[in-house]
C-alpha positions as CSV (number, residue, x, y, z in Angstrom):
1,M,-34.2,4.8,-2.6
2,D,-33.7,8.2,-1.0
3,I,-29.9,8.2,-0.7
4,R,-29.7,11.3,1.5
5,K,-32.3,9.9,3.9
6,K,-30.6,6.6,4.1
7,A,-27.2,8.2,4.8
8,E,-28.8,10.2,7.6
9,Q,-30.2,7.0,9.1
10,L,-26.7,5.4,8.9
11,E,-25.0,8.4,10.5
12,P,-24.5,6.6,13.9
13,F,-22.9,3.7,12.1
14,I,-20.6,5.9,10.0
15,I,-19.4,8.0,13.0
16,E,-18.9,4.9,15.1
17,R,-16.7,3.3,12.4
18,R,-14.7,6.5,12.0
19,R,-14.0,6.5,15.7
20,F,-13.0,2.8,15.7
21,Y,-10.5,3.3,12.8
22,H,-9.2,6.5,14.4
23,R,-8.1,4.5,17.4
24,I,-6.0,2.0,15.4
25,P,-4.0,4.0,12.9
26,E,-1.3,2.1,10.9
27,L,1.4,3.4,8.7
28,A,1.7,3.0,5.0
29,G,2.1,-0.6,3.9
30,K,1.5,-1.9,7.5
31,E,-2.3,-1.6,7.6
32,T,-2.8,-5.2,8.7
33,E,-5.4,-4.7,11.4
34,T,-7.2,-2.0,9.5
35,T,-7.5,-4.3,6.4
36,R,-8.8,-7.1,8.6
37,A,-11.4,-4.9,10.3
38,I,-12.6,-3.5,6.9
39,A,-13.0,-7.0,5.6
40,G,-15.1,-7.9,8.7
41,D,-17.3,-4.8,8.2
42,L,-17.9,-5.7,4.6
43,R,-18.8,-9.4,5.4
44,A,-21.3,-8.1,8.0
45,M,-23.0,-6.3,5.1
46,G,-23.0,-9.4,2.9
47,I,-20.2,-8.1,0.7
48,E,-17.3,-10.4,0.1
49,P,-13.9,-8.7,0.4
50,K,-10.9,-9.6,-1.8
51,P,-7.7,-8.9,0.0
52,F,-4.7,-7.9,-2.0
53,K,-2.2,-10.8,-2.4
54,K,1.1,-8.9,-2.1
55,Y,0.0,-5.8,-0.1
56,T,-2.3,-4.7,2.6
57,G,-5.7,-3.3,1.5
58,L,-8.5,-5.0,-0.5
59,T,-11.3,-4.6,-3.0
60,A,-14.9,-5.7,-3.0
61,E,-17.7,-5.7,-5.5
62,I,-21.4,-4.9,-5.4
63,H,-23.2,-6.5,-8.3
64,G,-26.3,-4.7,-9.6
65,S,-29.3,-6.6,-10.8
66,Q,-28.8,-5.3,-14.4
67,P,-25.8,-5.4,-16.7
68,G,-23.8,-2.2,-17.1
69,K,-20.6,-0.5,-16.4
70,T,-18.3,-0.6,-13.4
71,V,-17.8,2.4,-11.2
72,V,-15.0,2.3,-8.6
73,L,-15.1,4.1,-5.2
74,R,-11.7,4.5,-3.6
75,A,-10.8,5.2,0.1
76,D,-7.3,5.3,1.4
77,I,-6.6,3.7,4.8
78,D,-3.1,4.6,6.0
79,A,-2.1,6.9,8.8
80,L,0.9,9.2,9.6
81,N,3.9,8.9,12.0
82,I,2.5,11.7,14.2
83,K,1.8,11.6,17.9
84,E,-1.8,12.7,18.4
85,E,-2.6,15.7,20.6
86,T,-6.3,16.1,20.0
87,G,-7.5,15.0,23.4
88,L,-10.4,13.1,21.8
89,P,-11.8,10.2,23.9
90,F,-11.1,7.9,20.9
91,A,-7.6,9.2,20.2
92,S,-4.9,6.9,19.1
93,E,-2.5,5.7,21.7
94,N,0.1,3.9,19.5
95,G,2.2,6.9,18.5
96,C,0.6,7.1,15.0
97,M,-2.4,9.2,14.0
98,H,-5.0,9.5,11.3
99,A,-4.0,13.1,10.9
100,C,-5.0,13.3,7.2
101,G,-8.5,12.0,7.7
102,H,-8.2,8.6,6.1
103,D,-10.2,7.2,9.0
104,C,-13.1,9.3,7.7
105,H,-12.6,8.1,4.2
106,I,-12.9,4.5,5.4
107,A,-16.1,5.2,7.3
108,M,-17.7,7.2,4.5
109,Q,-17.0,4.4,2.1
110,L,-18.4,1.8,4.4
111,G,-21.5,4.0,4.6
112,A,-21.7,4.2,0.9
113,A,-21.2,0.5,0.6
114,R,-24.2,-0.2,2.9
115,I,-26.4,2.2,0.9
116,L,-25.4,0.7,-2.5
117,N,-25.7,-2.9,-1.3
118,E,-29.2,-2.3,-0.1
119,M,-30.2,-0.8,-3.4
120,K,-28.3,-3.2,-5.7
121,N,-31.5,-4.3,-7.3
122,E,-31.8,-0.8,-8.6
123,L,-28.2,-0.7,-10.0
124,K,-27.5,-1.0,-13.7
125,G,-23.9,-2.3,-13.4
126,N,-21.4,-2.9,-10.6
127,V,-19.7,-0.9,-7.9
128,R,-16.2,-1.8,-6.9
129,L,-14.8,-0.7,-3.6
130,I,-11.0,0.0,-3.2
131,F,-9.7,0.3,0.3
132,Q,-6.2,1.4,-0.6
133,P,-3.0,1.3,1.4
134,A,-0.1,3.6,1.4
135,E,-1.4,6.8,0.0
136,E,1.1,8.7,2.0
137,G,4.3,8.5,0.0
138,G,2.5,7.9,-3.3
139,T,2.8,4.1,-3.8
140,G,-0.5,2.7,-2.7
141,S,-2.5,3.4,-5.8
142,R,0.1,1.7,-8.0
143,W,0.1,-1.3,-5.7
144,A,-3.7,-1.4,-6.0
145,M,-3.5,-1.3,-9.8
146,E,-0.9,-4.0,-9.8
147,E,-3.4,-6.1,-7.9
148,G,-6.0,-5.5,-10.7
149,A,-8.1,-3.0,-8.6
150,I,-9.3,-1.0,-11.7
151,D,-9.1,-3.7,-14.3
152,N,-12.2,-3.4,-16.7
153,A,-13.5,-0.5,-14.7
154,D,-15.1,2.6,-16.4
155,V,-14.7,5.4,-13.9
156,I,-13.3,6.1,-10.5
157,Y,-14.4,8.4,-7.7
158,G,-12.2,9.7,-4.8
159,T,-12.7,12.2,-2.0
160,H,-10.8,13.9,0.8
161,V,-11.9,15.6,4.0
162,W,-10.1,19.0,4.1
163,G,-9.3,21.2,7.0
164,T,-9.2,24.5,5.2
165,V,-12.8,24.2,3.9
166,R,-15.8,24.9,6.1
167,A,-18.1,22.1,6.9
168,P,-20.4,21.0,5.3
169,L,-19.3,22.5,1.9
170,I,-18.2,20.3,-0.9
171,D,-15.7,21.1,-3.7
172,I,-16.0,19.5,-7.1
173,T,-14.1,22.0,-9.2
174,P,-13.2,21.1,-12.8
175,G,-9.5,21.3,-13.8
176,F,-6.3,20.9,-11.8
177,R,-6.9,20.2,-8.1
178,M,-3.6,19.0,-6.7
179,A,0.0,19.2,-8.0
180,A,2.4,16.6,-9.2
181,S,4.9,15.6,-6.4
182,N,8.5,14.8,-7.2
183,R,11.2,13.9,-4.7
184,F,14.9,14.2,-5.3
185,R,18.2,13.2,-3.6
186,L,21.3,15.0,-4.6
187,T,24.8,13.9,-3.7
188,I,27.7,16.3,-4.0
189,R,31.3,15.0,-3.8
190,G,34.5,17.1,-3.4
191,V,37.9,16.6,-1.8
192,T,38.6,16.9,1.9
193,A,41.2,19.2,3.3
194,H,42.1,21.2,6.4
195,G,40.0,24.3,7.0
196,S,43.1,26.4,6.9
197,A,44.0,25.2,3.4
198,P,40.8,25.1,1.3
199,H,42.9,25.3,-1.9
200,L,44.1,21.8,-1.3
201,G,40.5,20.4,-1.4
202,T,37.2,20.9,-3.1
203,D,34.5,22.2,-0.8
204,A,31.3,20.2,-1.1
205,I,29.4,22.5,1.2
206,T,30.2,25.7,-0.6
207,A,29.3,24.0,-3.9
208,S,26.1,22.7,-2.5
209,C,25.1,26.2,-1.3
210,S,25.7,27.6,-4.8
211,I,23.7,24.8,-6.4
212,I,20.8,25.3,-3.9
213,M,20.6,29.0,-4.7
214,N,20.8,28.5,-8.4
215,L,18.1,25.8,-8.4
216,Q,15.7,28.5,-7.1
217,M,16.3,30.3,-10.3
218,L,14.3,27.6,-12.0
219,V,11.2,28.8,-10.2
220,S,11.8,32.6,-10.3
221,R,13.5,33.0,-13.7
222,F,13.0,29.9,-15.9
223,N,9.4,29.0,-15.1
224,C,6.4,30.8,-16.5
225,A,4.9,32.9,-13.7
226,T,1.4,31.7,-14.4
227,D,2.5,28.1,-14.2
228,P,2.8,27.3,-10.4
229,M,5.9,25.6,-9.3
230,V,7.6,25.1,-5.9
231,L,11.1,23.7,-5.3
232,T,11.9,23.1,-1.7
233,I,15.1,21.8,-0.1
234,G,14.1,20.1,3.1
235,K,17.2,18.3,4.2
236,I,21.0,18.9,4.0
237,N,23.6,16.8,5.6
238,G,27.4,17.4,5.2
239,G,30.6,17.7,7.1
240,T,32.0,15.9,10.1
241,Q,34.4,18.5,11.7
242,Y,34.2,22.3,12.1
243,N,37.7,22.9,10.8
244,C,37.7,20.5,7.8
245,I,36.7,21.0,4.2
246,P,34.0,18.4,3.7
247,D,34.0,16.0,0.7
248,L,30.4,14.9,0.8
249,V,27.0,16.7,1.1
250,E,23.6,15.0,0.7
251,I,20.6,17.1,-0.1
252,E,16.9,16.1,-0.3
253,G,13.9,18.1,-1.5
254,T,10.7,18.1,-3.4
255,V,9.2,19.8,-6.5
256,R,5.5,20.5,-6.9
257,H,4.1,21.5,-10.3
258,F,1.5,20.8,-12.9
259,R,3.6,19.6,-15.8
260,T,3.2,16.1,-17.2
261,D,6.7,15.8,-18.8
262,H,10.2,15.4,-17.4
263,S,11.3,19.0,-18.2
264,I,11.9,20.0,-14.6
265,E,14.3,17.1,-14.0
266,E,16.1,18.0,-17.2
267,E,16.4,21.6,-16.1
268,M,17.7,20.7,-12.7
269,R,20.3,18.5,-14.2
270,R,21.4,21.3,-16.4
271,V,21.8,23.8,-13.5
272,I,23.4,21.3,-11.2
273,G,25.9,20.1,-13.9
274,G,26.8,23.7,-14.8
275,V,27.5,24.8,-11.2
276,A,29.2,21.6,-10.3
277,A,31.6,21.8,-13.2
278,A,32.5,25.4,-12.4
279,L,33.2,24.5,-8.7
280,K,35.0,21.2,-9.5
281,V,32.7,18.8,-7.7
282,T,31.0,15.7,-8.9
283,W,27.3,15.0,-8.4
284,E,24.6,12.4,-8.6
285,L,20.9,13.1,-8.8
286,N,18.2,10.6,-7.9
287,Y,14.8,12.1,-9.1
288,I,11.6,10.2,-8.1
289,Y,8.2,10.8,-9.7
290,L,5.8,10.3,-6.7
291,N,2.5,11.6,-8.0
292,Q,1.0,13.1,-11.1
293,P,-1.3,16.2,-11.0
294,V,-4.9,15.5,-9.9
295,N,-6.9,16.9,-12.7
296,N,-10.7,16.9,-13.0
297,C,-10.4,17.0,-16.7
298,Y,-13.2,14.5,-17.6
299,D,-16.0,17.1,-18.0
300,E,-18.9,14.7,-18.2
301,V,-17.8,12.7,-15.1
302,T,-17.2,15.9,-13.1
303,Q,-20.7,17.2,-14.1
304,I,-22.4,14.0,-13.0
305,C,-20.7,14.4,-9.6
306,R,-21.6,18.1,-9.3
307,N,-25.2,17.3,-10.2
308,A,-25.3,14.5,-7.6
309,A,-24.2,17.0,-4.9
310,K,-26.9,19.4,-6.0
311,K,-29.5,16.7,-6.1
312,L,-28.6,15.7,-2.5
313,F,-27.9,19.0,-0.8
314,G,-28.7,21.9,-3.2
315,E,-26.6,24.3,-5.2
316,E,-25.5,26.0,-2.0
317,S,-23.6,22.9,-0.9
318,L,-20.9,23.5,-3.5
319,T,-17.9,25.7,-3.0
320,H,-14.7,26.4,-4.9
321,M,-11.4,25.6,-3.1
322,P,-8.2,27.0,-4.7
323,T,-5.9,24.5,-6.4
324,L,-3.4,22.9,-4.0
325,M,0.3,22.4,-4.3
326,S,0.0,19.3,-2.2
327,S,-0.4,15.9,-4.0
328,E,-2.4,12.7,-4.0
329,D,-1.7,9.3,-5.4
330,F,-5.3,9.2,-6.8
331,S,-3.6,10.9,-9.7
332,W,-2.2,7.6,-10.9
333,Y,-5.7,6.1,-11.4
334,L,-6.6,9.1,-13.5
335,Q,-3.7,8.2,-15.9
336,K,-5.6,4.9,-16.6
337,I,-9.4,5.7,-16.5
338,P,-11.7,8.7,-16.2
339,G,-12.5,9.9,-12.7
340,V,-13.4,12.8,-10.4
341,F,-11.9,13.9,-7.1
342,T,-13.8,15.8,-4.5
343,Y,-13.2,17.6,-1.2
344,I,-15.5,17.7,1.8
345,G,-15.0,20.5,4.2
346,S,-14.2,19.4,7.8
347,S,-13.5,22.6,9.7
348,N,-16.1,24.2,12.1
349,P,-14.7,27.1,14.2
350,E,-18.0,27.2,16.2
351,K,-17.1,23.7,17.4
352,G,-13.4,24.5,17.9
353,I,-12.4,22.4,14.9
354,T,-9.9,24.5,13.1
355,S,-6.7,22.4,12.6
356,T,-5.7,21.4,9.1
357,N,-4.6,18.1,7.7
358,H,-1.3,16.6,8.9
359,Q,-1.4,18.6,12.2
360,N,-1.3,16.7,15.4
361,T,-4.5,18.3,16.5
362,Y,-6.5,17.6,13.3
363,D,-10.1,16.7,13.8
364,V,-13.2,16.8,11.6
365,D,-16.8,17.9,12.1
366,E,-18.4,14.5,12.1
367,D,-21.6,15.9,10.8
368,V,-20.1,15.9,7.3
369,L,-19.4,12.2,7.2
370,K,-22.9,11.2,6.2
371,R,-22.6,13.7,3.3
372,G,-19.5,11.9,2.1
373,S,-21.3,8.6,2.1
374,A,-24.3,10.0,0.3
375,L,-22.3,11.7,-2.4
376,A,-20.2,8.6,-3.2
377,A,-23.4,6.5,-3.4
378,Q,-25.3,9.1,-5.4
379,F,-22.4,9.5,-7.9
380,A,-22.2,5.7,-8.4
381,Y,-25.9,5.4,-8.9
382,D,-26.2,8.3,-11.3
383,F,-23.1,7.3,-13.4
384,L,-24.4,3.8,-13.8
385,S,-27.9,5.0,-14.6
386,A,-26.6,7.4,-17.3
387,S,-24.5,4.7,-18.9
């Protein structure tokens, strides 16, 4: 089968399904209607869905006519708590929004499923589809693995439409693509006193300010300059009265990096502990590992994917997007099995499509959706054929 031609024939279906799912965005872990609709789309193709038992989301399997390996295609399905301001005729009206493009991921994967199901007599092995909940927040991939979504699989493919890349270019760059994401909550406790007599208390706000400033030294003075790292304090809450020394401050933030150990957490504890001891406050740090780095480190798999793109669209279809400090929970799959992660450009200034992911005006050039379907299908076919 000519996969590119088939994807072009399916373009109306792919775009229609994108618009359908764009209308009904659901937040992470609450994708009930989305899961039900996907199951219905798959059954209409003759593919039997397997809903997760404990969570929203599902898997489904396309069995080839010949024995072989199993390739997994993953699409995330959750939306964001953002009020849409695109003005699109199919815009969401429920206060949530597919502002990260997961509606496109669903539609592209449904397109790939139709292509592969129609050519299953040519497949040497099986294709497993994951429609994964809760990517935002970094829990969904682990839920999917808990449900057995990648059990006995050999490779996994993921993709993301991206607003800083021009349509219809595709990025399949080897090496690190996205950073690890850690979240932390820090509680500082002092002793309350009147603002006129600070010596009778222990000022949690002053101590917190010192800790925050010293934590930035981890980036500027204790981290190798060629090893990217970002430490951001995004939330501070402390104090109840303008003329009182506060005894409690709560701080929340994030760290983005490419390390695979716990050294940053250890360094943070060292700095916090030292400053807190000097300023006579107590502290408690809750450090959460949300996502690992996304790393296209499986050279053979990455090359199969790059060759698939060239076969479909030519060498000129490929671009290089700089490594991102944002994160993706696809990284947890890569801790278990080989895989590849790709980006499909979604911006088109000539069409007025210039917003980036997570903006309330984010939209995509729908002309690229058929490319996403074709690339996923071609990668699956080529991987299984080479096995």
